[in-house]
Every structure is written in C-alpha cells, then in structure tokens.
C-alpha positions as CSV (number, residue, x, y, z in Angstrom):
1,X,-39.9,20.7,-104.4
2,X,-39.0,17.6,-106.4
3,X,-36.4,15.1,-105.3
4,X,-33.4,14.2,-107.3
5,X,-31.3,16.3,-109.7
6,X,-32.6,19.7,-110.5
7,X,-33.1,20.6,-114.1
8,X,-33.0,24.3,-113.6
9,X,-30.7,26.5,-111.6
10,X,-32.8,27.2,-108.6
11,X,-30.1,29.0,-106.7
12,X,-30.0,32.6,-107.5
13,X,-26.8,33.9,-109.1
14,X,-25.3,36.5,-106.7
15,X,-22.2,38.3,-107.7
16,X,-19.3,37.6,-105.4
17,X,-17.8,40.6,-103.6
18,X,-14.1,40.7,-103.1
19,X,-12.9,41.8,-99.7
20,X,-10.9,45.0,-100.0
21,X,-8.1,45.3,-97.5
22,X,-5.4,47.8,-96.9
23,X,-2.7,45.1,-96.7
24,X,-0.6,44.7,-99.8
25,X,-1.2,41.5,-101.8
26,X,1.4,39.4,-103.7
27,X,5.0,39.0,-102.8
28,X,7.8,41.2,-101.5
29,X,10.1,39.9,-104.1
30,X,8.2,39.1,-107.3
31,X,10.0,35.8,-108.2
32,X,10.2,34.5,-104.6
33,X,7.6,32.3,-103.0
34,X,8.4,33.8,-99.6
35,X,7.9,36.2,-97.9
36,X,4.4,37.6,-98.5
37,X,4.0,41.3,-99.0
38,X,2.4,41.8,-95.6
39,X,5.3,40.1,-93.8
40,X,6.9,43.3,-92.5
41,X,3.6,44.4,-91.1
42,X,2.9,41.1,-89.3
43,X,6.4,40.6,-87.9
44,X,8.1,44.0,-87.4
45,X,10.7,42.6,-85.0
46,X,11.9,39.8,-87.3
47,X,15.2,41.5,-88.4
48,X,16.2,42.1,-84.8
49,X,15.3,38.6,-83.6
50,X,17.1,37.0,-86.6
51,X,20.2,39.1,-85.9
52,X,20.2,38.1,-82.2
53,X,19.8,34.4,-83.2
54,X,22.7,34.6,-85.6
55,X,24.9,36.2,-83.0
56,X,24.0,33.5,-80.4
57,X,24.6,30.6,-82.8
58,X,27.8,32.2,-84.0
59,X,29.2,32.6,-80.4
60,X,28.2,29.0,-79.7
61,X,29.9,27.8,-82.8
62,X,33.1,29.7,-82.0
63,X,33.1,28.4,-78.5
64,X,33.0,24.8,-79.8
65,X,36.0,25.5,-82.0
66,X,38.2,26.5,-79.1
C-alpha cells in the first residue's frame, strides 16, 4: 500500500440501496414546507391538543378583557 494520493479507485463501487418504508414521503400539502406527510401518523392527538390550547388561551384572553 503506497502513501499519498491514490491514482486508482481502490474502493469498490457498491450500489447504494434505498431504504423502503411504509411511511409516506413528501408533504401533506405539496406547496407547503410543513407538515411532512407522516405528521398525522406521528402525532395523532395534535388536533385535539391544539383545540384545547386554543380554548384555554381564548378563555384567558376573554377574562383579561373583563
């Protein structure tokens, strides 16, 4: 084995295999950078939690106006 820069490709060229997954790739809305397509599978309670947060913040805001 010689030192320095190699003149030939000594590393064998192995084809790269793509990982096949069942999760959808891409975006839920094609033009939107968010959310990813697997968002609903990862966070199934997101709509419920968001609704509860909106109600809590809305009640807090209304109580400040009184």
